[in-house]
PyMOL Python script that loads the backbone (N, CA, C, O; Angstrom):
from pymol import cmd

cmd.read_pdbstr("""\
ATOM      1  N   MET A   1     116.913  96.432  94.312  1.00  0.00           N
ATOM      2  CA  MET A   1     117.241  97.326  95.425  1.00  0.00           C
ATOM      3  C   MET A   1     118.267  96.635  96.333  1.00  0.00           C
ATOM      4  O   MET A   1     119.171  97.297  96.842  1.00  0.00           O
ATOM      5  N   THR A   2     118.142  95.290  96.550  1.00  0.00           N
ATOM      6  CA  THR A   2     119.205  94.589  97.297  1.00  0.00           C
ATOM      7  C   THR A   2     120.631  94.745  96.561  1.00  0.00           C
ATOM      8  O   THR A   2     121.645  94.946  97.229  1.00  0.00           O
ATOM      9  N   PHE A   3     120.659  94.661  95.394  1.00  0.00           N
ATOM     10  CA  PHE A   3     122.114  94.589  94.785  1.00  0.00           C
ATOM     11  C   PHE A   3     122.602  96.219  95.035  1.00  0.00           C
ATOM     12  O   PHE A   3     123.759  96.503  95.343  1.00  0.00           O
ATOM     13  N   LYS A   4     121.710  97.057  94.883  1.00  0.00           N
ATOM     14  CA  LYS A   4     122.170  98.512  94.982  1.00  0.00           C
ATOM     15  C   LYS A   4     122.642  98.739  96.454  1.00  0.00           C
ATOM     16  O   LYS A   4     123.694  99.315  96.728  1.00  0.00           O
ATOM     17  N   ALA A   5     121.780  98.241  97.367  1.00  0.00           N
ATOM     18  CA  ALA A   5     122.418  98.267  98.794  1.00  0.00           C
ATOM     19  C   ALA A   5     123.759  97.536  99.093  1.00  0.00           C
ATOM     20  O   ALA A   5     124.609  97.984  99.862  1.00  0.00           O
ATOM     21  N   ILE A   6     123.862  96.359  98.405  1.00  0.00           N
ATOM     22  CA  ILE A   6     125.241  95.774  98.515  1.00  0.00           C
ATOM     23  C   ILE A   6     126.403  96.547  97.922  1.00  0.00           C
ATOM     24  O   ILE A   6     127.478  96.603  98.519  1.00  0.00           O
ATOM     25  N   ALA A   7     126.197  97.164  96.719  1.00  0.00           N
ATOM     26  CA  ALA A   7     127.180  97.943  96.124  1.00  0.00           C
ATOM     27  C   ALA A   7     127.288  99.269  96.834  1.00  0.00           C
ATOM     28  O   ALA A   7     128.414  99.762  96.783  1.00  0.00           O
ATOM     29  N   GLU A   8     126.336  99.986  97.510  1.00  0.00           N
ATOM     30  CA  GLU A   8     126.608 101.114  98.018  1.00  0.00           C
ATOM     31  C   GLU A   8     127.261 100.895  99.404  1.00  0.00           C
ATOM     32  O   GLU A   8     128.009 101.796  99.782  1.00  0.00           O
ATOM     33  N   CYS A   9     127.081  99.808 100.228  1.00  0.00           N
ATOM     34  CA  CYS A   9     127.536  99.434 101.536  1.00  0.00           C
ATOM     35  C   CYS A   9     128.740  98.775 101.416  1.00  0.00           C
ATOM     36  O   CYS A   9     129.562  98.947 102.316  1.00  0.00           O
ATOM     37  N   HIS A  10     129.040  97.986 100.402  1.00  0.00           N
ATOM     38  CA  HIS A  10     130.194  97.167 100.249  1.00  0.00           C
ATOM     39  C   HIS A  10     130.308  96.154 101.373  1.00  0.00           C
ATOM     40  O   HIS A  10     131.399  95.752 101.778  1.00  0.00           O
ATOM     41  N   SER A  11     129.082  95.738 101.884  1.00  0.00           N
ATOM     42  CA  SER A  11     128.967  94.843 103.130  1.00  0.00           C
ATOM     43  C   SER A  11     127.669  94.106 103.013  1.00  0.00           C
ATOM     44  O   SER A  11     126.605  94.713 102.888  1.00  0.00           O
ATOM     45  N   LEU A  12     127.753  92.780 103.054  1.00  0.00           N
ATOM     46  CA  LEU A  12     126.546  92.088 103.066  1.00  0.00           C
ATOM     47  C   LEU A  12     125.636  92.310 104.425  1.00  0.00           C
ATOM     48  O   LEU A  12     124.408  92.385 104.385  1.00  0.00           O
ATOM     49  N   THR A  13     126.330  92.395 105.498  1.00  0.00           N
ATOM     50  CA  THR A  13     125.687  92.767 106.729  1.00  0.00           C
ATOM     51  C   THR A  13     125.036  94.032 106.871  1.00  0.00           C
ATOM     52  O   THR A  13     123.978  94.110 107.495  1.00  0.00           O
ATOM     53  N   LEU A  14     125.628  95.127 106.294  1.00  0.00           N
ATOM     54  CA  LEU A  14     125.082  96.369 106.349  1.00  0.00           C
ATOM     55  C   LEU A  14     123.993  96.578 105.430  1.00  0.00           C
ATOM     56  O   LEU A  14     122.978  97.215 105.712  1.00  0.00           O
ATOM     57  N   ALA A  15     124.245  95.981 104.233  1.00  0.00           N
ATOM     58  CA  ALA A  15     122.965  95.903 103.135  1.00  0.00           C
ATOM     59  C   ALA A  15     121.766  95.137 103.686  1.00  0.00           C
ATOM     60  O   ALA A  15     120.624  95.503 103.411  1.00  0.00           O
ATOM     61  N   SER A  16     122.017  94.048 104.481  1.00  0.00           N
ATOM     62  CA  SER A  16     120.800  93.332 104.794  1.00  0.00           C
ATOM     63  C   SER A  16     120.153  94.123 105.795  1.00  0.00           C
ATOM     64  O   SER A  16     118.924  94.104 105.854  1.00  0.00           O
ATOM     65  N   GLN A  17     120.883  94.876 106.659  1.00  0.00           N
ATOM     66  CA  GLN A  17     120.108  95.798 107.644  1.00  0.00           C
ATOM     67  C   GLN A  17     119.442  96.872 106.848  1.00  0.00           C
ATOM     68  O   GLN A  17     118.336  97.275 107.210  1.00  0.00           O
ATOM     69  N   ARG A  18     119.954  97.303 105.925  1.00  0.00           N
ATOM     70  CA  ARG A  18     119.313  98.504 105.100  1.00  0.00           C
ATOM     71  C   ARG A  18     118.052  97.988 104.576  1.00  0.00           C
ATOM     72  O   ARG A  18     116.995  98.607 104.699  1.00  0.00           O
ATOM     73  N   VAL A  19     118.148  96.941 104.036  1.00  0.00           N
ATOM     74  CA  VAL A  19     116.928  96.363 103.265  1.00  0.00           C
ATOM     75  C   VAL A  19     115.983  95.518 104.104  1.00  0.00           C
ATOM     76  O   VAL A  19     114.998  95.023 103.558  1.00  0.00           O
ATOM     77  N   ASN A  20     116.197  95.341 105.272  1.00  0.00           N
ATOM     78  CA  ASN A  20     115.407  94.461 106.301  1.00  0.00           C
ATOM     79  C   ASN A  20     115.444  93.101 105.877  1.00  0.00           C
ATOM     80  O   ASN A  20     114.338  92.561 105.870  1.00  0.00           O
ATOM     81  N   LYS A  21     116.414  92.395 105.521  1.00  0.00           N
ATOM     82  CA  LYS A  21     116.437  91.047 105.221  1.00  0.00           C
ATOM     83  C   LYS A  21     117.639  90.494 105.903  1.00  0.00           C
ATOM     84  O   LYS A  21     118.556  91.191 106.338  1.00  0.00           O
ATOM     85  N   THR A  22     117.569  89.095 105.974  1.00  0.00           N
ATOM     86  CA  THR A  22     118.748  88.465 106.694  1.00  0.00           C
ATOM     87  C   THR A  22     119.991  88.352 105.729  1.00  0.00           C
ATOM     88  O   THR A  22     119.927  88.379 104.500  1.00  0.00           O
ATOM     89  N   GLN A  23     121.028  88.233 106.420  1.00  0.00           N
ATOM     90  CA  GLN A  23     122.281  88.038 105.579  1.00  0.00           C
ATOM     91  C   GLN A  23     122.134  87.085 104.594  1.00  0.00           C
ATOM     92  O   GLN A  23     122.377  87.345 103.416  1.00  0.00           O
ATOM     93  N   ALA A  24     121.701  85.840 105.029  1.00  0.00           N
ATOM     94  CA  ALA A  24     121.647  84.651 104.396  1.00  0.00           C
ATOM     95  C   ALA A  24     120.754  84.917 103.052  1.00  0.00           C
ATOM     96  O   ALA A  24     121.110  84.480 101.957  1.00  0.00           O
ATOM     97  N   ALA A  25     119.585  85.662 103.238  1.00  0.00           N
ATOM     98  CA  ALA A  25     118.716  85.971 102.176  1.00  0.00           C
ATOM     99  C   ALA A  25     119.396  86.898 100.941  1.00  0.00           C
ATOM    100  O   ALA A  25     119.130  86.817  99.742  1.00  0.00           O
ATOM    101  N   ILE A  26     120.374  87.821 101.612  1.00  0.00           N
ATOM    102  CA  ILE A  26     121.003  88.598 100.728  1.00  0.00           C
ATOM    103  C   ILE A  26     121.883  87.807  99.974  1.00  0.00           C
ATOM    104  O   ILE A  26     121.846  87.910  98.748  1.00  0.00           O
ATOM    105  N   SER A  27     122.699  87.003 100.535  1.00  0.00           N
ATOM    106  CA  SER A  27     123.770  86.083 100.055  1.00  0.00           C
ATOM    107  C   SER A  27     123.101  85.243  99.118  1.00  0.00           C
ATOM    108  O   SER A  27     123.726  85.066  98.073  1.00  0.00           O
ATOM    109  N   ILE A  28     121.944  84.653  99.220  1.00  0.00           N
ATOM    110  CA  ILE A  28     121.242  83.888  98.189  1.00  0.00           C
ATOM    111  C   ILE A  28     120.904  84.636  96.898  1.00  0.00           C
ATOM    112  O   ILE A  28     121.040  84.168  95.768  1.00  0.00           O
ATOM    113  N   GLN A  29     120.455  85.835  97.197  1.00  0.00           N
ATOM    114  CA  GLN A  29     119.889  86.826  96.086  1.00  0.00           C
ATOM    115  C   GLN A  29     121.119  87.087  95.289  1.00  0.00           C
ATOM    116  O   GLN A  29     121.047  87.001  94.063  1.00  0.00           O
ATOM    117  N   LEU A  30     122.264  87.405  95.882  1.00  0.00           N
ATOM    118  CA  LEU A  30     123.588  87.882  95.235  1.00  0.00           C
ATOM    119  C   LEU A  30     124.088  86.441  94.369  1.00  0.00           C
ATOM    120  O   LEU A  30     124.413  86.548  93.187  1.00  0.00           O
ATOM    121  N   LYS A  31     124.110  85.352  94.938  1.00  0.00           N
ATOM    122  CA  LYS A  31     124.408  84.151  94.244  1.00  0.00           C
ATOM    123  C   LYS A  31     123.627  83.827  93.056  1.00  0.00           C
ATOM    124  O   LYS A  31     124.119  83.352  92.032  1.00  0.00           O
ATOM    125  N   ASN A  32     122.327  84.112  93.235  1.00  0.00           N
ATOM    126  CA  ASN A  32     121.383  83.886  92.165  1.00  0.00           C
ATOM    127  C   ASN A  32     121.726  84.883  91.075  1.00  0.00           C
ATOM    128  O   ASN A  32     121.824  84.452  89.926  1.00  0.00           O
ATOM    129  N   LEU A  33     121.910  86.121  91.309  1.00  0.00           N
ATOM    130  CA  LEU A  33     122.199  87.175  90.319  1.00  0.00           C
ATOM    131  C   LEU A  33     123.527  86.786  89.417  1.00  0.00           C
ATOM    132  O   LEU A  33     123.627  86.878  88.193  1.00  0.00           O
ATOM    133  N   LYS A  34     124.472  86.349  90.315  1.00  0.00           N
ATOM    134  CA  LYS A  34     125.690  86.031  89.668  1.00  0.00           C
ATOM    135  C   LYS A  34     125.622  84.803  88.684  1.00  0.00           C
ATOM    136  O   LYS A  34     126.457  84.674  87.788  1.00  0.00           O
ATOM    137  N   ASN A  35     124.656  83.959  88.874  1.00  0.00           N
ATOM    138  CA  ASN A  35     124.386  82.879  88.016  1.00  0.00           C
ATOM    139  C   ASN A  35     123.590  83.102  86.791  1.00  0.00           C
ATOM    140  O   ASN A  35     123.430  82.205  85.964  1.00  0.00           O
ATOM    141  N   LEU A  36     123.116  84.226  86.669  1.00  0.00           N
ATOM    142  CA  LEU A  36     122.207  84.541  85.471  1.00  0.00           C
ATOM    143  C   LEU A  36     123.279  84.669  84.262  1.00  0.00           C
ATOM    144  O   LEU A  36     124.412  85.123  84.420  1.00  0.00           O
ATOM    145  N   PRO A  37     122.831  84.270  83.209  1.00  0.00           N
ATOM    146  CA  PRO A  37     123.719  84.439  81.871  1.00  0.00           C
ATOM    147  C   PRO A  37     123.827  85.857  81.609  1.00  0.00           C
ATOM    148  O   PRO A  37     122.863  86.598  81.802  1.00  0.00           O
ATOM    149  N   ALA A  38     125.034  86.318  81.144  1.00  0.00           N
ATOM    150  CA  ALA A  38     125.278  87.644  80.578  1.00  0.00           C
ATOM    151  C   ALA A  38     125.134  88.652  81.725  1.00  0.00           C
ATOM    152  O   ALA A  38     124.713  89.780  81.468  1.00  0.00           O
ATOM    153  N   VAL A  39     125.447  88.317  82.925  1.00  0.00           N
ATOM    154  CA  VAL A  39     125.365  89.381  84.062  1.00  0.00           C
ATOM    155  C   VAL A  39     126.734  89.577  84.589  1.00  0.00           C
ATOM    156  O   VAL A  39     127.328  88.631  85.106  1.00  0.00           O
ATOM    157  N   SER A  40     127.234  90.672  84.494  1.00  0.00           N
ATOM    158  CA  SER A  40     128.541  90.901  84.923  1.00  0.00           C
ATOM    159  C   SER A  40     128.412  92.102  86.155  1.00  0.00           C
ATOM    160  O   SER A  40     127.983  93.236  85.943  1.00  0.00           O
ATOM    161  N   LEU A  41     128.807  91.671  87.274  1.00  0.00           N
ATOM    162  CA  LEU A  41     128.603  92.554  88.437  1.00  0.00           C
ATOM    163  C   LEU A  41     129.752  93.564  88.482  1.00  0.00           C
ATOM    164  O   LEU A  41     130.882  93.320  88.060  1.00  0.00           O
ATOM    165  N   LEU A  42     129.384  94.661  89.001  1.00  0.00           N
ATOM    166  CA  LEU A  42     130.433  95.883  89.058  1.00  0.00           C
ATOM    167  C   LEU A  42     131.354  95.651  90.225  1.00  0.00           C
ATOM    168  O   LEU A  42     130.940  95.348  91.344  1.00  0.00           O
ATOM    169  N   ASN A  43     132.806  95.830  89.870  1.00  0.00           N
ATOM    170  CA  ASN A  43     133.814  95.773  90.898  1.00  0.00           C
ATOM    171  C   ASN A  43     134.061  97.121  91.530  1.00  0.00           C
ATOM    172  O   ASN A  43     134.199  97.230  92.749  1.00  0.00           O
ATOM    173  N   GLY A  44     134.116  98.137  90.712  1.00  0.00           N
ATOM    174  CA  GLY A  44     134.531  99.407  91.419  1.00  0.00           C
ATOM    175  C   GLY A  44     133.198 100.376  91.423  1.00  0.00           C
ATOM    176  O   GLY A  44     132.741 100.901  90.407  1.00  0.00           O
ATOM    177  N   VAL A  45     132.673 100.514  92.710  1.00  0.00           N
ATOM    178  CA  VAL A  45     131.446 101.182  92.833  1.00  0.00           C
ATOM    179  C   VAL A  45     131.913 102.399  93.863  1.00  0.00           C
ATOM    180  O   VAL A  45     132.720 102.287  94.786  1.00  0.00           O
ATOM    181  N   ILE A  46     131.218 103.546  93.476  1.00  0.00           N
ATOM    182  CA  ILE A  46     131.486 104.760  94.616  1.00  0.00           C
ATOM    183  C   ILE A  46     131.139 104.211  95.898  1.00  0.00           C
ATOM    184  O   ILE A  46     130.122 103.522  95.984  1.00  0.00           O
ATOM    185  N   THR A  47     131.851 104.428  96.898  1.00  0.00           N
ATOM    186  CA  THR A  47     131.629 104.167  98.198  1.00  0.00           C
ATOM    187  C   THR A  47     130.755 105.284  98.966  1.00  0.00           C
ATOM    188  O   THR A  47     131.042 106.481  98.982  1.00  0.00           O
ATOM    189  N   ARG A  48     129.605 104.679  99.620  1.00  0.00           N
ATOM    190  CA  ARG A  48     128.739 105.427 100.342  1.00  0.00           C
ATOM    191  C   ARG A  48     128.550 104.813 101.697  1.00  0.00           C
ATOM    192  O   ARG A  48     128.708 103.611 101.906  1.00  0.00           O
ATOM    193  N   GLN A  49     128.222 105.649 102.567  1.00  0.00           N
ATOM    194  CA  GLN A  49     127.990 105.066 103.928  1.00  0.00           C
ATOM    195  C   GLN A  49     126.527 104.707 104.013  1.00  0.00           C
ATOM    196  O   GLN A  49     125.623 105.319 103.445  1.00  0.00           O
ATOM    197  N   CYS A  50     126.387 103.587 104.829  1.00  0.00           N
ATOM    198  CA  CYS A  50     124.986 103.112 105.006  1.00  0.00           C
ATOM    199  C   CYS A  50     124.299 103.574 106.213  1.00  0.00           C
ATOM    200  O   CYS A  50     123.139 103.228 106.435  1.00  0.00           O
TER     201      CYS A  50
END
""", "prot")
cmd.dss("prot")
cmd.show_as("cartoon", "prot")
cmd.util.cbc("prot")
cmd.orient("prot")
């Protein structure tokens, strides 16, 4: 759910508000996701307003 919010909002701040977590917590989750083997994050995602 967190990654989806980041992808849809294109903003850690807006995503953190959307999922009711701190921006630091969102950043840590994203960093951990990027460090998983064989995980490629999307670059071009359809823009949605949060």
